[in-house]
Backbone as XML, in Angstrom:
<?xml version="1.0"?>
<chain id="A" units="angstrom">
  <residue number="1" name="MET">
    <atom name="N" x="-3.254" y="-38.836" z="87.439"/>
    <atom name="CA" x="-3.004" y="-39.805" z="88.461"/>
    <atom name="C" x="-1.524" y="-39.880" z="88.816"/>
  </residue>
  <residue number="2" name="LEU">
    <atom name="N" x="-0.673" y="-39.841" z="87.802"/>
    <atom name="CA" x="0.764" y="-39.920" z="88.065"/>
    <atom name="C" x="1.249" y="-38.719" z="88.873"/>
  </residue>
  <residue number="3" name="LYS">
    <atom name="N" x="0.645" y="-37.572" z="88.641"/>
    <atom name="CA" x="1.024" y="-36.382" z="89.420"/>
    <atom name="C" x="0.650" y="-36.563" z="90.883"/>
  </residue>
  <residue number="4" name="ARG">
    <atom name="N" x="-0.484" y="-37.198" z="91.146"/>
    <atom name="CA" x="-0.893" y="-37.438" z="92.532"/>
    <atom name="C" x="0.068" y="-38.400" z="93.219"/>
  </residue>
  <residue number="5" name="LEU">
    <atom name="N" x="0.490" y="-39.427" z="92.498"/>
    <atom name="CA" x="1.451" y="-40.368" z="93.079"/>
    <atom name="C" x="2.779" y="-39.674" z="93.343"/>
  </residue>
  <residue number="6" name="ALA">
    <atom name="N" x="3.240" y="-38.871" z="92.400"/>
    <atom name="CA" x="4.487" y="-38.138" z="92.587"/>
    <atom name="C" x="4.406" y="-37.240" z="93.818"/>
  </residue>
  <residue number="7" name="ALA">
    <atom name="N" x="3.275" y="-36.609" z="94.031"/>
    <atom name="CA" x="3.101" y="-35.752" z="95.212"/>
    <atom name="C" x="3.181" y="-36.572" z="96.488"/>
  </residue>
  <residue number="8" name="GLN">
    <atom name="N" x="2.603" y="-37.754" z="96.498"/>
    <atom name="CA" x="2.676" y="-38.608" z="97.689"/>
    <atom name="C" x="4.107" y="-39.056" z="97.944"/>
  </residue>
  <residue number="9" name="LEU">
    <atom name="N" x="4.841" y="-39.374" z="96.901"/>
    <atom name="CA" x="6.249" y="-39.750" z="97.073"/>
    <atom name="C" x="7.046" y="-38.586" z="97.648"/>
  </residue>
  <residue number="10" name="ARG">
    <atom name="N" x="6.796" y="-37.412" z="97.127"/>
    <atom name="CA" x="7.479" y="-36.213" z="97.625"/>
    <atom name="C" x="7.180" y="-36.018" z="99.107"/>
  </residue>
  <residue number="11" name="ASN">
    <atom name="N" x="5.944" y="-36.262" z="99.512"/>
    <atom name="CA" x="5.564" y="-36.127" z="100.919"/>
    <atom name="C" x="6.267" y="-37.135" z="101.820"/>
  </residue>
  <residue number="12" name="HIS">
    <atom name="N" x="6.656" y="-38.275" z="101.258"/>
    <atom name="CA" x="7.310" y="-39.315" z="102.051"/>
    <atom name="C" x="8.837" y="-39.266" z="101.959"/>
  </residue>
  <residue number="13" name="ALA">
    <atom name="N" x="9.380" y="-38.456" z="101.075"/>
    <atom name="CA" x="10.837" y="-38.291" z="100.946"/>
    <atom name="C" x="11.201" y="-36.973" z="101.620"/>
  </residue>
  <residue number="14" name="ARG">
    <atom name="N" x="11.252" y="-36.982" z="102.924"/>
    <atom name="CA" x="11.329" y="-35.737" z="103.695"/>
    <atom name="C" x="12.731" y="-35.327" z="104.114"/>
  </residue>
  <residue number="15" name="ARG">
    <atom name="N" x="13.630" y="-36.271" z="104.237"/>
    <atom name="CA" x="14.950" y="-35.952" z="104.784"/>
    <atom name="C" x="15.910" y="-35.487" z="103.694"/>
  </residue>
  <residue number="16" name="PRO">
    <atom name="N" x="16.907" y="-34.711" z="104.083"/>
    <atom name="CA" x="17.947" y="-34.385" z="103.104"/>
    <atom name="C" x="18.560" y="-35.696" z="102.597"/>
  </residue>
  <residue number="17" name="GLY">
    <atom name="N" x="18.717" y="-35.819" z="101.311"/>
    <atom name="CA" x="19.278" y="-37.031" z="100.736"/>
    <atom name="C" x="18.229" y="-37.999" z="100.223"/>
  </residue>
  <residue number="18" name="ASP">
    <atom name="N" x="16.991" y="-37.916" z="100.713"/>
    <atom name="CA" x="15.918" y="-38.752" z="100.169"/>
    <atom name="C" x="15.632" y="-38.297" z="98.745"/>
  </residue>
  <residue number="19" name="LEU">
    <atom name="N" x="15.280" y="-39.222" z="97.892"/>
    <atom name="CA" x="15.063" y="-38.906" z="96.484"/>
    <atom name="C" x="13.823" y="-39.625" z="95.979"/>
  </residue>
  <residue number="20" name="HIS">
    <atom name="N" x="12.983" y="-38.913" z="95.269"/>
    <atom name="CA" x="11.868" y="-39.530" z="94.562"/>
    <atom name="C" x="12.010" y="-39.157" z="93.092"/>
  </residue>
  <residue number="21" name="ALA">
    <atom name="N" x="11.739" y="-40.125" z="92.213"/>
    <atom name="CA" x="11.908" y="-39.867" z="90.782"/>
    <atom name="C" x="11.025" y="-40.811" z="89.984"/>
  </residue>
  <residue number="22" name="ARG">
    <atom name="N" x="10.629" y="-40.349" z="88.825"/>
    <atom name="CA" x="9.933" y="-41.238" z="87.899"/>
    <atom name="C" x="10.993" y="-42.122" z="87.273"/>
  </residue>
  <residue number="23" name="TYR">
    <atom name="N" x="10.737" y="-43.411" z="87.264"/>
    <atom name="CA" x="11.727" y="-44.380" z="86.806"/>
    <atom name="C" x="11.383" y="-44.929" z="85.429"/>
  </residue>
  <residue number="24" name="GLY">
    <atom name="N" x="10.134" y="-45.019" z="85.140"/>
    <atom name="CA" x="9.680" y="-45.552" z="83.863"/>
    <atom name="C" x="8.265" y="-45.090" z="83.632"/>
  </residue>
  <residue number="25" name="GLY">
    <atom name="N" x="7.590" y="-45.671" z="82.673"/>
    <atom name="CA" x="6.227" y="-45.271" z="82.342"/>
    <atom name="C" x="5.348" y="-45.001" z="83.540"/>
  </residue>
  <residue number="26" name="GLU">
    <atom name="N" x="5.033" y="-46.038" z="84.293"/>
    <atom name="CA" x="4.187" y="-45.902" z="85.485"/>
    <atom name="C" x="4.970" y="-46.225" z="86.748"/>
  </residue>
  <residue number="27" name="GLU">
    <atom name="N" x="6.270" y="-46.266" z="86.648"/>
    <atom name="CA" x="7.084" y="-46.659" z="87.790"/>
    <atom name="C" x="7.836" y="-45.466" z="88.351"/>
  </residue>
  <residue number="28" name="PHE">
    <atom name="N" x="7.903" y="-45.451" z="89.669"/>
    <atom name="CA" x="8.623" y="-44.418" z="90.397"/>
    <atom name="C" x="9.595" y="-45.087" z="91.339"/>
  </residue>
  <residue number="29" name="ALA">
    <atom name="N" x="10.632" y="-44.362" z="91.715"/>
    <atom name="CA" x="11.599" y="-44.855" z="92.695"/>
    <atom name="C" x="11.627" y="-43.888" z="93.864"/>
  </residue>
  <residue number="30" name="LEU">
    <atom name="N" x="11.763" y="-44.449" z="95.030"/>
    <atom name="CA" x="11.934" y="-43.677" z="96.249"/>
    <atom name="C" x="13.187" y="-44.220" z="96.903"/>
  </residue>
  <residue number="31" name="VAL">
    <atom name="N" x="14.243" y="-43.409" z="96.924"/>
    <atom name="CA" x="15.529" y="-43.811" z="97.487"/>
    <atom name="C" x="15.660" y="-43.148" z="98.851"/>
  </residue>
  <residue number="32" name="LEU">
    <atom name="N" x="15.825" y="-43.975" z="99.874"/>
    <atom name="CA" x="15.847" y="-43.495" z="101.255"/>
    <atom name="C" x="17.133" y="-43.961" z="101.926"/>
  </residue>
  <residue number="33" name="PRO">
    <atom name="N" x="18.211" y="-43.180" z="101.823"/>
    <atom name="CA" x="19.480" y="-43.590" z="102.429"/>
    <atom name="C" x="19.327" y="-43.798" z="103.936"/>
  </residue>
  <residue number="34" name="ALA">
    <atom name="N" x="20.109" y="-44.727" z="104.456"/>
    <atom name="CA" x="20.148" y="-45.016" z="105.894"/>
    <atom name="C" x="18.758" y="-45.328" z="106.448"/>
  </residue>
  <residue number="35" name="THR">
    <atom name="N" x="18.018" y="-46.142" z="105.706"/>
    <atom name="CA" x="16.680" y="-46.552" z="106.121"/>
    <atom name="C" x="16.647" y="-48.067" z="106.181"/>
  </residue>
  <residue number="36" name="GLY">
    <atom name="N" x="16.278" y="-48.605" z="107.319"/>
    <atom name="CA" x="16.202" y="-50.047" z="107.490"/>
    <atom name="C" x="14.978" y="-50.641" z="106.825"/>
  </residue>
  <residue number="37" name="ALA">
    <atom name="N" x="14.934" y="-51.971" z="106.821"/>
    <atom name="CA" x="13.855" y="-52.691" z="106.143"/>
    <atom name="C" x="12.484" y="-52.369" z="106.734"/>
  </residue>
  <residue number="38" name="ASP">
    <atom name="N" x="12.366" y="-52.368" z="108.057"/>
    <atom name="CA" x="11.060" y="-52.095" z="108.671"/>
    <atom name="C" x="10.579" y="-50.695" z="108.329"/>
  </residue>
  <residue number="39" name="ALA">
    <atom name="N" x="11.467" y="-49.723" z="108.417"/>
    <atom name="CA" x="11.085" y="-48.342" z="108.087"/>
    <atom name="C" x="10.732" y="-48.220" z="106.612"/>
  </residue>
  <residue number="40" name="ALA">
    <atom name="N" x="11.479" y="-48.869" z="105.740"/>
    <atom name="CA" x="11.190" y="-48.810" z="104.304"/>
    <atom name="C" x="9.826" y="-49.423" z="104.007"/>
  </residue>
  <residue number="41" name="MET">
    <atom name="N" x="9.505" y="-50.540" z="104.654"/>
    <atom name="CA" x="8.194" y="-51.162" z="104.463"/>
    <atom name="C" x="7.086" y="-50.246" z="104.985"/>
  </residue>
  <residue number="42" name="ASN">
    <atom name="N" x="7.314" y="-49.615" z="106.128"/>
    <atom name="CA" x="6.316" y="-48.687" z="106.672"/>
    <atom name="C" x="6.081" y="-47.515" z="105.730"/>
  </residue>
  <residue number="43" name="ILE">
    <atom name="N" x="7.156" y="-46.978" z="105.176"/>
    <atom name="CA" x="7.026" y="-45.862" z="104.243"/>
    <atom name="C" x="6.319" y="-46.321" z="102.969"/>
  </residue>
  <residue number="44" name="GLY">
    <atom name="N" x="6.691" y="-47.481" z="102.441"/>
    <atom name="CA" x="6.023" y="-48.005" z="101.247"/>
    <atom name="C" x="4.533" y="-48.194" z="101.465"/>
  </residue>
  <residue number="45" name="ASN">
    <atom name="N" x="4.179" y="-48.746" z="102.608"/>
    <atom name="CA" x="2.752" y="-48.908" z="102.917"/>
    <atom name="C" x="2.074" y="-47.572" z="103.150"/>
  </residue>
  <residue number="46" name="GLY">
    <atom name="N" x="2.800" y="-46.612" z="103.708"/>
    <atom name="CA" x="2.245" y="-45.275" z="103.884"/>
    <atom name="C" x="1.947" y="-44.607" z="102.554"/>
  </residue>
  <residue number="47" name="VAL">
    <atom name="N" x="2.844" y="-44.745" z="101.602"/>
    <atom name="CA" x="2.609" y="-44.199" z="100.254"/>
    <atom name="C" x="1.378" y="-44.860" z="99.641"/>
  </residue>
  <residue number="48" name="ARG">
    <atom name="N" x="1.298" y="-46.160" z="99.771"/>
    <atom name="CA" x="0.172" y="-46.910" z="99.214"/>
    <atom name="C" x="-1.156" y="-46.434" z="99.807"/>
  </residue>
  <residue number="49" name="ARG">
    <atom name="N" x="-1.210" y="-46.302" z="101.125"/>
    <atom name="CA" x="-2.446" y="-45.855" z="101.786"/>
    <atom name="C" x="-2.767" y="-44.395" z="101.443"/>
  </residue>
  <residue number="50" name="ALA">
    <atom name="N" x="-1.746" y="-43.544" z="101.423"/>
    <atom name="CA" x="-1.971" y="-42.124" z="101.115"/>
    <atom name="C" x="-2.492" y="-41.959" z="99.691"/>
  </residue>
  <residue number="51" name="PHE">
    <atom name="N" x="-1.964" y="-42.735" z="98.769"/>
    <atom name="CA" x="-2.427" y="-42.645" z="97.389"/>
    <atom name="C" x="-3.890" y="-43.068" z="97.288"/>
  </residue>
  <residue number="52" name="ALA">
    <atom name="N" x="-4.261" y="-44.112" z="98.011"/>
    <atom name="CA" x="-5.659" y="-44.554" z="97.998"/>
    <atom name="C" x="-6.572" y="-43.442" z="98.496"/>
  </residue>
  <residue number="53" name="GLN">
    <atom name="N" x="-6.119" y="-42.680" z="99.490"/>
    <atom name="CA" x="-6.925" y="-41.586" z="100.029"/>
    <atom name="C" x="-7.092" y="-40.444" z="99.026"/>
  </residue>
  <residue number="54" name="CYS">
    <atom name="N" x="-6.166" y="-40.324" z="98.090"/>
    <atom name="CA" x="-6.270" y="-39.269" z="97.070"/>
    <atom name="C" x="-7.560" y="-39.374" z="96.273"/>
  </residue>
  <residue number="55" name="PHE">
    <atom name="N" x="-8.131" y="-40.566" z="96.209"/>
    <atom name="CA" x="-9.312" y="-40.797" z="95.382"/>
    <atom name="C" x="-10.550" y="-41.109" z="96.213"/>
  </residue>
  <residue number="56" name="ALA">
    <atom name="N" x="-10.494" y="-40.807" z="97.495"/>
    <atom name="CA" x="-11.641" y="-41.090" z="98.362"/>
    <atom name="C" x="-12.899" y="-40.381" z="97.865"/>
  </residue>
  <residue number="57" name="ASP">
    <atom name="N" x="-12.719" y="-39.201" z="97.286"/>
    <atom name="CA" x="-13.868" y="-38.432" z="96.792"/>
    <atom name="C" x="-14.269" y="-38.808" z="95.365"/>
  </residue>
  <residue number="58" name="ARG">
    <atom name="N" x="-13.445" y="-39.607" z="94.691"/>
    <atom name="CA" x="-13.719" y="-40.014" z="93.301"/>
    <atom name="C" x="-13.450" y="-41.511" z="93.132"/>
  </residue>
  <residue number="59" name="PRO">
    <atom name="N" x="-14.260" y="-42.362" z="93.747"/>
    <atom name="CA" x="-13.995" y="-43.800" z="93.703"/>
    <atom name="C" x="-13.905" y="-44.374" z="92.290"/>
  </residue>
  <residue number="60" name="GLU">
    <atom name="N" x="-14.548" y="-43.740" z="91.346"/>
    <atom name="CA" x="-14.470" y="-44.246" z="89.971"/>
    <atom name="C" x="-13.074" y="-44.098" z="89.372"/>
  </residue>
  <residue number="61" name="LEU">
    <atom name="N" x="-12.238" y="-43.250" z="89.966"/>
    <atom name="CA" x="-10.866" y="-43.066" z="89.498"/>
    <atom name="C" x="-9.852" y="-43.865" z="90.315"/>
  </residue>
  <residue number="62" name="ALA">
    <atom name="N" x="-10.315" y="-44.505" z="91.360"/>
    <atom name="CA" x="-9.405" y="-45.189" z="92.283"/>
    <atom name="C" x="-8.536" y="-46.212" z="91.562"/>
  </residue>
  <residue number="63" name="THR">
    <atom name="N" x="-7.311" y="-46.266" z="91.977"/>
    <atom name="CA" x="-6.359" y="-47.237" z="91.462"/>
    <atom name="C" x="-5.477" y="-47.668" z="92.629"/>
  </residue>
  <residue number="64" name="THR">
    <atom name="N" x="-4.628" y="-48.631" z="92.404"/>
    <atom name="CA" x="-3.788" y="-49.131" z="93.488"/>
    <atom name="C" x="-2.317" y="-48.868" z="93.197"/>
  </residue>
  <residue number="65" name="VAL">
    <atom name="N" x="-1.526" y="-48.991" z="94.242"/>
    <atom name="CA" x="-0.082" y="-48.852" z="94.132"/>
    <atom name="C" x="0.555" y="-50.126" z="94.659"/>
  </residue>
  <residue number="66" name="SER">
    <atom name="N" x="1.451" y="-50.685" z="93.881"/>
    <atom name="CA" x="2.242" y="-51.826" z="94.317"/>
    <atom name="C" x="3.654" y="-51.326" z="94.569"/>
  </residue>
  <residue number="67" name="VAL">
    <atom name="N" x="4.275" y="-51.826" z="95.645"/>
    <atom name="CA" x="5.592" y="-51.332" z="96.060"/>
    <atom name="C" x="6.549" y="-52.507" z="96.216"/>
  </residue>
  <residue number="68" name="GLY">
    <atom name="N" x="7.736" y="-52.349" z="95.661"/>
    <atom name="CA" x="8.815" y="-53.315" z="95.865"/>
    <atom name="C" x="9.912" y="-52.664" z="96.670"/>
  </residue>
  <residue number="69" name="VAL">
    <atom name="N" x="10.383" y="-53.349" z="97.713"/>
    <atom name="CA" x="11.399" y="-52.801" z="98.611"/>
    <atom name="C" x="12.644" y="-53.681" z="98.578"/>
  </residue>
  <residue number="70" name="ALA">
    <atom name="N" x="13.790" y="-53.045" z="98.477"/>
    <atom name="CA" x="15.081" y="-53.705" z="98.653"/>
    <atom name="C" x="15.941" y="-52.765" z="99.479"/>
  </residue>
  <residue number="71" name="VAL">
    <atom name="N" x="16.752" y="-53.337" z="100.368"/>
    <atom name="CA" x="17.520" y="-52.551" z="101.321"/>
    <atom name="C" x="18.998" y="-52.881" z="101.165"/>
  </residue>
  <residue number="72" name="ALA">
    <atom name="N" x="19.823" y="-51.845" z="101.131"/>
    <atom name="CA" x="21.275" y="-52.050" z="101.054"/>
    <atom name="C" x="21.863" y="-51.881" z="102.446"/>
  </residue>
  <residue number="73" name="PRO">
    <atom name="N" x="22.880" y="-52.602" z="102.796"/>
    <atom name="CA" x="23.566" y="-53.621" z="102.001"/>
    <atom name="C" x="22.997" y="-55.027" z="102.167"/>
  </residue>
  <residue number="74" name="GLU">
    <atom name="N" x="21.954" y="-55.217" z="102.963"/>
    <atom name="CA" x="21.433" y="-56.559" z="103.213"/>
    <atom name="C" x="20.983" y="-57.280" z="101.955"/>
  </residue>
  <residue number="75" name="ASP">
    <atom name="N" x="20.322" y="-56.583" z="101.054"/>
    <atom name="CA" x="19.710" y="-57.200" z="99.881"/>
    <atom name="C" x="20.524" y="-57.065" z="98.600"/>
  </residue>
  <residue number="76" name="ALA">
    <atom name="N" x="21.563" y="-56.252" z="98.623"/>
    <atom name="CA" x="22.289" y="-56.001" z="97.377"/>
    <atom name="C" x="23.690" y="-55.484" z="97.658"/>
  </residue>
  <residue number="77" name="ALA">
    <atom name="N" x="24.610" y="-55.830" z="96.767"/>
    <atom name="CA" x="26.004" y="-55.409" z="96.916"/>
    <atom name="C" x="26.335" y="-54.167" z="96.096"/>
  </residue>
  <residue number="78" name="SER">
    <atom name="N" x="25.446" y="-53.782" z="95.186"/>
    <atom name="CA" x="25.711" y="-52.625" z="94.333"/>
    <atom name="C" x="24.407" y="-51.880" z="94.075"/>
  </residue>
  <residue number="79" name="PRO">
    <atom name="N" x="24.494" y="-50.630" z="93.637"/>
    <atom name="CA" x="23.265" y="-49.898" z="93.283"/>
    <atom name="C" x="22.460" y="-50.593" z="92.192"/>
  </residue>
  <residue number="80" name="ALA">
    <atom name="N" x="23.134" y="-51.149" z="91.203"/>
    <atom name="CA" x="22.418" y="-51.831" z="90.117"/>
    <atom name="C" x="21.673" y="-53.055" z="90.651"/>
  </residue>
  <residue number="81" name="GLU">
    <atom name="N" x="22.310" y="-53.791" z="91.535"/>
    <atom name="CA" x="21.667" y="-54.966" z="92.112"/>
    <atom name="C" x="20.494" y="-54.564" z="93.016"/>
  </residue>
  <residue number="82" name="LEU">
    <atom name="N" x="20.662" y="-53.468" z="93.739"/>
    <atom name="CA" x="19.583" y="-52.971" z="94.592"/>
    <atom name="C" x="18.352" y="-52.645" z="93.751"/>
  </residue>
  <residue number="83" name="LEU">
    <atom name="N" x="18.551" y="-51.961" z="92.646"/>
    <atom name="CA" x="17.451" y="-51.619" z="91.744"/>
    <atom name="C" x="16.816" y="-52.872" z="91.150"/>
  </residue>
  <residue number="84" name="GLU">
    <atom name="N" x="17.641" y="-53.809" z="90.747"/>
    <atom name="CA" x="17.138" y="-55.072" z="90.196"/>
    <atom name="C" x="16.274" y="-55.809" z="91.223"/>
  </residue>
  <residue number="85" name="HIS">
    <atom name="N" x="16.722" y="-55.829" z="92.465"/>
    <atom name="CA" x="15.981" y="-56.542" z="93.503"/>
    <atom name="C" x="14.688" y="-55.820" z="93.879"/>
  </residue>
  <residue number="86" name="ALA">
    <atom name="N" x="14.727" y="-54.498" z="93.926"/>
    <atom name="CA" x="13.501" y="-53.738" z="94.204"/>
    <atom name="C" x="12.484" y="-53.969" z="93.085"/>
  </residue>
  <residue number="87" name="ASP">
    <atom name="N" x="12.958" y="-54.015" z="91.847"/>
    <atom name="CA" x="12.085" y="-54.258" z="90.704"/>
    <atom name="C" x="11.470" y="-55.662" z="90.781"/>
  </residue>
  <residue number="88" name="ALA">
    <atom name="N" x="12.275" y="-56.649" z="91.166"/>
    <atom name="CA" x="11.758" y="-58.012" z="91.318"/>
    <atom name="C" x="10.689" y="-58.061" z="92.411"/>
  </residue>
  <residue number="89" name="ALA">
    <atom name="N" x="10.915" y="-57.350" z="93.507"/>
    <atom name="CA" x="9.922" y="-57.303" z="94.588"/>
    <atom name="C" x="8.641" y="-56.614" z="94.106"/>
  </residue>
  <residue number="90" name="LEU">
    <atom name="N" x="8.772" y="-55.566" z="93.305"/>
    <atom name="CA" x="7.606" y="-54.884" z="92.749"/>
    <atom name="C" x="6.773" y="-55.850" z="91.919"/>
  </residue>
  <residue number="91" name="TYR">
    <atom name="N" x="7.407" y="-56.601" z="91.054"/>
    <atom name="CA" x="6.655" y="-57.520" z="90.207"/>
    <atom name="C" x="6.069" y="-58.674" z="91.013"/>
  </residue>
  <residue number="92" name="ARG">
    <atom name="N" x="6.714" y="-59.059" z="92.103"/>
    <atom name="CA" x="6.132" y="-60.055" z="92.994"/>
    <atom name="C" x="4.880" y="-59.492" z="93.668"/>
  </residue>
  <residue number="93" name="ALA">
    <atom name="N" x="4.935" y="-58.214" z="94.080"/>
    <atom name="CA" x="3.755" y="-57.567" z="94.680"/>
    <atom name="C" x="2.592" y="-57.563" z="93.687"/>
  </residue>
  <residue number="94" name="LYS">
    <atom name="N" x="2.884" y="-57.260" z="92.442"/>
    <atom name="CA" x="1.829" y="-57.261" z="91.424"/>
    <atom name="C" x="1.269" y="-58.661" z="91.218"/>
  </residue>
  <residue number="95" name="ALA">
    <atom name="N" x="2.150" y="-59.666" z="91.198"/>
    <atom name="CA" x="1.708" y="-61.042" z="90.993"/>
    <atom name="C" x="0.877" y="-61.557" z="92.166"/>
  </residue>
  <residue number="96" name="GLN">
    <atom name="N" x="1.091" y="-61.003" z="93.346"/>
    <atom name="CA" x="0.350" y="-61.433" z="94.533"/>
    <atom name="C" x="-1.000" y="-60.735" z="94.665"/>
  </residue>
  <residue number="97" name="GLY">
    <atom name="N" x="-1.349" y="-59.919" z="93.720"/>
    <atom name="CA" x="-2.666" y="-59.308" z="93.742"/>
    <atom name="C" x="-2.654" y="-57.795" z="93.769"/>
  </residue>
  <residue number="98" name="ARG">
    <atom name="N" x="-1.513" y="-57.173" z="93.669"/>
    <atom name="CA" x="-1.397" y="-55.709" z="93.632"/>
    <atom name="C" x="-1.804" y="-55.080" z="94.955"/>
  </residue>
  <residue number="99" name="ASP">
    <atom name="N" x="-1.699" y="-53.766" z="95.018"/>
    <atom name="CA" x="-2.047" y="-52.989" z="96.209"/>
    <atom name="C" x="-1.397" y="-53.551" z="97.463"/>
  </residue>
  <residue number="100" name="ARG">
    <atom name="N" x="-0.084" y="-53.742" z="97.361"/>
    <atom name="CA" x="0.669" y="-54.260" z="98.508"/>
    <atom name="C" x="2.121" y="-53.821" z="98.414"/>
  </residue>
  <residue number="101" name="CYS">
    <atom name="N" x="2.809" y="-53.957" z="99.514"/>
    <atom name="CA" x="4.224" y="-53.620" z="99.617"/>
    <atom name="C" x="4.969" y="-54.907" z="99.943"/>
  </residue>
  <residue number="102" name="VAL">
    <atom name="N" x="5.947" y="-55.272" z="99.108"/>
    <atom name="CA" x="6.671" y="-56.535" z="99.259"/>
    <atom name="C" x="8.163" y="-56.258" z="99.275"/>
  </residue>
  <residue number="103" name="ARG">
    <atom name="N" x="8.867" y="-56.883" z="100.210"/>
    <atom name="CA" x="10.326" y="-56.770" z="100.278"/>
    <atom name="C" x="10.956" y="-57.898" z="99.478"/>
  </residue>
  <residue number="104" name="TRP">
    <atom name="N" x="12.058" y="-57.593" z="98.824"/>
    <atom name="CA" x="12.787" y="-58.582" z="98.062"/>
    <atom name="C" x="13.313" y="-59.662" z="98.999"/>
  </residue>
  <residue number="105" name="GLU">
    <atom name="N" x="13.194" y="-60.895" z="98.562"/>
    <atom name="CA" x="13.718" y="-62.030" z="99.311"/>
    <atom name="C" x="14.513" y="-62.909" z="98.379"/>
  </residue>
  <residue number="106" name="ARG">
    <atom name="N" x="15.677" y="-63.295" z="98.826"/>
    <atom name="CA" x="16.480" y="-64.255" z="98.066"/>
    <atom name="C" x="15.658" y="-65.535" z="97.963"/>
  </residue>
  <residue number="107" name="ASP">
    <atom name="N" x="15.696" y="-66.188" z="96.869"/>
    <atom name="CA" x="14.996" y="-67.471" z="96.642"/>
    <atom name="C" x="13.479" y="-67.346" z="96.600"/>
  </residue>
  <residue number="108" name="ALA">
    <atom name="N" x="12.953" y="-66.145" z="96.406"/>
    <atom name="CA" x="11.489" y="-65.995" z="96.347"/>
    <atom name="C" x="11.055" y="-65.832" z="94.905"/>
  </residue>
  <residue number="109" name="GLY">
    <atom name="N" x="11.126" y="-66.861" z="94.148"/>
    <atom name="CA" x="10.697" y="-66.891" z="92.760"/>
    <atom name="C" x="10.207" y="-65.679" z="92.231"/>
  </residue>
</chain>
C-alpha cells in the first residue's frame, strides 16, 4: 500500500524542484515550491482521490489518505514551522474523520 501511495505522490510532484519523500512510518511529505494554497489543496485532494482509485478493483484493501497542507510564507516563517503546521493540519484532518485534505489555520485547535 505504501508503494502505491508513493507512486501517486511521484505522479503529483511533476515540476523541477517538487519533492516527495517518506517522512515517517505511514507519513509522506510533498514539497511543492512556489505553489499557492488553492493549488496545494487541489493537489492534496488529487492525491487522495488517485489513491482511492488504486484500490477500485480490490475494495477489501481500500484505505484512505488524510492530507495536511501548510503554505509558506503565509502559514510559516521557517521550514521547521512549515512542517510543524502541515503536521498539525494532518492530525486535524484525521480528527475530522480522515479521507480529507485540510489546510493549517492559526487558532484552529
